[in-house]
C-alpha positions in Angstrom: 0.0 0.0 0.0 1.4 3.4 -1.0 1.5 5.9 1.8 1.7 9.7 1.2 3.6 12.0 3.5 0.4 13.6 5.0 -0.9 10.2 6.1 2.3 9.3 7.8 2.3 12.6 9.7 -1.3 11.9 10.8 -0.5 8.4 12.0 2.5 9.7 14.0 0.4 12.6 15.5 -2.4 10.3 16.5 0.2 7.9 18.1 1.8 10.8 20.0 -1.6 11.9 21.3 -2.7 8.5 22.5 0.6 8.0 24.3 -0.3 10.9 26.5 -2.4 9.3 29.2 -2.8 12.5 31.2 -5.4 13.8 28.7 -8.6 12.5 27.3 -8.7 12.5 23.5 -11.9 13.1 21.5 -12.1 12.7 17.8 -12.2 16.5 17.4 -9.0 16.7 19.5 -7.2 14.3 17.2 -8.5 16.2 14.2 -7.1 19.4 15.6 -3.8 17.9 16.5 -3.4 16.4 13.0 -4.3 19.8 11.4 -1.7 21.5 13.6 1.0 19.0 12.8 0.3 19.2 9.0 0.5 23.0 9.2 3.8 22.8 11.1 5.3 20.4 8.5 3.7 21.9 5.3 3.5 25.6 6.3 -0.1 25.8 5.0 -3.6 25.0 6.1 -4.5 21.4 5.4 -8.2 20.4 5.7 -8.4 17.2 7.8 -11.9 15.8 7.8 -13.6 13.7 10.5 -13.9 10.8 8.0 -10.1 11.0 7.3 -9.1 10.6 11.0 -11.7 7.8 11.5 -10.2 5.9 8.6 -6.7 6.6 10.0 -7.7 5.0 13.3 -9.3 2.1 11.5 -6.2 1.5 9.4 -3.9 1.8 12.5 -6.0 -0.8 14.2 -5.6 -3.2 11.3 -2.6 -5.2 10.2 -2.4 -3.6 6.8 0.4 -1.4 7.9 1.6 -3.9 10.5 0.6 -1.6 13.4 -2.3 -3.6 15.0 -2.7 -0.6 17.3 -4.8 -1.4 20.4 -6.9 1.8 20.0 -10.1 1.6 22.0 -13.0 4.0 22.5 -14.4 4.5 26.0 -17.4 6.5 27.3 -18.5 6.6 23.7 -16.4 9.7 23.3 -12.7 9.3 24.0 -9.8 7.3 22.4 -6.8 5.7 24.1 -4.3 2.8 23.8 -5.6 -0.2 25.7 -1.9 -1.0 26.3 -0.5 2.2 27.8 3.0 1.4 26.8 2.2 0.8 23.1 3.5 3.0 20.3 3.6 2.4 16.5 7.3 3.3 16.7 8.0 0.3 18.9 6.6 -2.4 16.6 8.8 -5.5 16.8 10.7 -6.4 13.5 9.9 -9.8 12.1 12.5 -12.3 10.8 11.4 -11.5 7.3 11.8 -7.7 8.0 15.3 -8.3 9.2 16.3 -10.2 6.1 14.9 -7.5 3.8 16.6 -4.8 5.8 19.9 -6.6 5.8 19.9 -7.0 2.0 18.7 -3.4 1.5 21.6 -2.2 3.6 24.0 -4.1 1.3 22.5 -2.6 -1.8 22.5 0.9 -0.5 26.1 0.6 0.4 26.9 0.3 -3.3 26.4 4.1 -3.6 28.9 5.0 -0.9 31.0 7.0 -3.5 28.3 9.7 -3.8 28.1 12.5 -1.3 24.4 12.5 -2.2 24.2 9.5 0.1 26.5 10.9 2.8 23.7 11.6 5.3 22.1 8.3 4.3 25.4 6.6 5.1 25.0 7.4 8.8 21.4 6.1 8.7 22.6 2.9 6.9 25.3 2.4 9.6 22.8 2.7 12.4 20.3 0.5 10.5 23.0 -2.1 9.9 23.9 -2.0 13.6 20.3 -2.4 14.5 19.8 -5.3 12.1 22.7 -7.2 13.4 21.9 -6.8 17.0 18.4 -8.1 16.4 19.3 -11.2 14.5 21.9 -13.9 14.2 24.6 -12.9 11.7 24.3 -15.0 8.5 25.6 -14.8 5.0 23.9 -12.5 2.5 21.5 -14.2 0.2 21.9 -11.5 -2.5 25.3 -11.1 -4.1 25.8 -8.0 -6.2 28.4 -7.9 -8.9 30.9 -5.3 -7.9 34.6 -4.5 -8.3 36.1 -2.6 -5.4 39.4 -2.2 -7.3 37.8 -0.6 -10.3 39.8 2.6 -11.1 38.0 5.9 -11.4 35.3 5.4 -8.9 36.7 8.2 -6.7 35.7 10.7 -9.5 32.0 9.8 -9.2 31.0 12.3 -6.6 33.0 15.2 -8.0 31.5 14.6 -11.5 28.0 14.3 -10.0 28.4 17.6 -8.3 29.7 19.2 -11.5 26.7 18.0 -13.5 24.3 19.1 -10.9 25.9 22.6 -10.7 26.5 22.7 -14.5 30.2 23.4 -14.3 32.5 23.1 -17.4 35.4 20.8 -16.7 39.0 20.5 -17.8 39.5 16.7 -18.0 43.0 15.2 -18.4 42.2 12.0 -20.3 44.1 9.2 -21.8 42.2 6.7 -23.9 43.5 3.1 -24.4 44.4 4.1 -28.0 46.2 7.3 -27.3 49.9 7.5 -26.7 49.7 10.5 -24.5 47.0 12.2 -22.4 45.0 15.2 -23.6 43.2 17.9 -21.7 39.6 18.2 -22.9 37.2 21.0 -22.2 34.1 19.1 -21.3 30.4 19.9 -20.6 29.2 17.0 -18.5 25.5 16.0 -18.4 25.3 12.3 -17.3 26.9 9.5 -15.4 26.2 6.1 -17.0 27.1 2.6 -15.8 27.5 -0.3 -18.2 28.9 -3.8 -17.5 30.3 -2.7 -14.1 32.1 0.3 -15.6 31.3 4.0 -15.3 31.3 6.6 -18.0 31.0 10.4 -18.1 28.7 11.6 -20.9 28.8 15.1 -22.3 30.0 17.4 -25.0 33.4 18.8 -25.8 34.1 22.2 -27.1 35.0 20.9 -30.6 31.3 20.2 -31.4 31.8 16.5 -32.1 28.4 15.8 -30.5 27.8 13.7 -27.4 30.9 11.7 -26.3 31.7 9.4 -23.4 34.7 9.3 -21.2 35.5 6.2 -19.2 36.2 7.1 -15.5 39.1 4.7 -15.3 40.9 6.6 -18.0 40.6 10.1 -16.3 43.9 11.3 -14.9 42.8 14.6 -13.4 39.9 17.0 -13.2 39.9 20.8 -13.0 37.1 23.4 -13.2 36.7 25.9 -16.1 34.6 28.7 -14.6 35.4 31.1 -17.5 33.6 29.0 -20.1 29.8 29.1 -20.0 28.1 25.8 -19.6 26.3 24.7 -22.7 22.7 24.0 -21.8 22.1 21.6 -24.7 19.0 19.3 -24.6 20.0 15.7 -23.9 17.5 12.9 -23.5 19.5 9.8 -22.3 16.6 7.4 -22.9 16.2 8.5 -26.5 20.0 8.7 -27.1 20.7 5.2 -26.0 17.5 3.7 -27.3 19.1 1.9 -30.2 22.4 0.8 -28.8 23.9 -2.0 -26.6 26.3 -0.3 -24.2 27.5 3.3 -24.3 29.1 3.8 -27.7 26.7 5.6 -30.0 27.7 6.1 -33.7 25.8 9.4 -34.2 24.4 9.9 -37.6 24.1 6.2 -38.2 20.6 4.6 -38.4 19.8 1.5 -36.4 20.0 -1.7 -38.4 18.0 -4.9 -38.3 20.4 -7.5 -36.8 19.2 -11.0 -37.5 20.8 -13.7 -35.3 20.6 -17.5 -35.0 20.9 -18.9 -31.5 21.5 -22.6 -30.8 19.0 -24.6 -28.7 21.2 -24.6 -25.6 21.4 -20.8 -25.4 18.0 -20.0 -26.8 16.2 -20.1 -23.4 18.7 -17.6 -22.0 18.2 -15.2 -24.9 14.4 -15.5 -24.7 14.3 -14.8 -20.9 17.1 -12.2 -21.0 16.8 -10.3 -24.4 19.9 -9.0 -26.0 18.1 -5.7 -26.5 14.7 -4.3 -25.6 13.8 -4.4 -29.4 14.4 -8.1 -29.6 11.7 -10.1 -31.5 11.7 -13.9 -32.0 11.2 -14.4 -35.8 11.5 -18.2 -35.9 11.5 -21.2 -33.7 13.2 -24.1 -35.4 12.4 -27.8 -34.9 15.8 -28.5 -33.4 15.2 -25.9 -30.6 17.3 -23.1 -32.0 15.8 -19.7 -32.7 16.2 -16.7 -34.9 15.8 -13.3 -33.4 15.9 -9.7 -34.7 17.2 -6.7 -32.8 17.2 -3.2 -34.2 20.4 -1.4 -33.0 23.3 0.6 -34.2 26.4 -1.6 -34.7 29.1 -0.8 -32.2 32.0 -2.3 -30.2 29.7 -3.5 -27.4 27.4 -5.3 -29.7 30.3 -7.1 -31.4 31.7 -8.1 -28.0 28.2 -9.4 -26.9 28.0 -11.6 -30.1 31.5 -12.9 -29.8 30.9 -13.8 -26.2 28.4 -16.5 -27.4 31.2 -18.2 -29.4 29.8 -21.0 -31.6 26.3 -20.6 -30.1 25.4 -17.7 -32.3 25.5 -16.8 -35.9 25.0 -13.4 -37.5 22.6 -13.9 -40.5 22.4 -10.2 -41.4 23.5 -7.6 -42.2 26.4 -8.8 -44.3 28.9 -6.2 -43.0 28.4 -7.3 -39.4 28.5 -11.0 -40.4 31.9 -10.3 -42.2 33.4 -8.4 -39.2 32.5 -11.2 -36.8 33.8 -13.8 -39.1 37.1 -12.0 -39.4 37.5 -11.6 -35.7 36.7 -15.3 -35.2 39.3 -16.3 -37.8 41.9 -14.2 -36.0 40.9 -15.7 -32.7 41.3 -19.2 -34.2 44.7 -18.4 -35.5 45.9 -17.9 -32.0 45.4 -21.6 -31.3 47.1 -23.0 -34.4 
């Protein structure tokens, strides 16, 4: 059940009221308290109806939110907790809750390189301490693919802040193909992760369109406050719609790539498509399949196809079929 912020404020307010045993609480008193609390949090008048608070009490009594609050009415007028020590903030955490929290903590810790999560980091630490004091330590049942030794991760937060504040960068960068490093004036707009590797997406001053810089190839970063940031429109979903990975050959149209997959790998390709455009064109009697994806041909696509070895065949287009054939010939020659 989705809960909005106002509802949570009302539940907390009703709970606080009913914990005060030195006062008798009528429905109108609870309505007024909720209205005051919402005004304090929102800074504006919020109309809280009688029906709303009645439904809140009914919901708090139920197990829909896990509260099962022992709210009782007495003298046909007043409300209180039958258990005077009860509070919705003291609900015991179940074994399943513990397992979910434990795995959530592990996933949230993946974002430790962003200052965006710096305050959350303290919360995560306290939550982690709470979880492990409440349950027997056991191995994680979710294992995330991560590489703590991956170079360039320390740039993540600085680049995130530069994108957020729209600051032009001077990036000292050395690609795998370059003999020496170059300093690039760069207008960053996006951080993108692919295959456990991070990339900075943006535009250089040479008007070569959108380019990507691998974080593990960045040597240094400086700020260029004299150059105005280029507020170009960039839609990441649209830009990467027709590609596998991060390399986009701009100006090239997406091609229909027809592939044959053997019967052993067909189930994997069916359940985990090579691309969101994937269509199954034919199911052969021997269990193999033929699929079509509409993408731009790039380095990542070729690596994906080569990764299947003899389990895949490029049927069309001919230029991709030829490139894969040549690469396989060169690979075979290494073993002769």
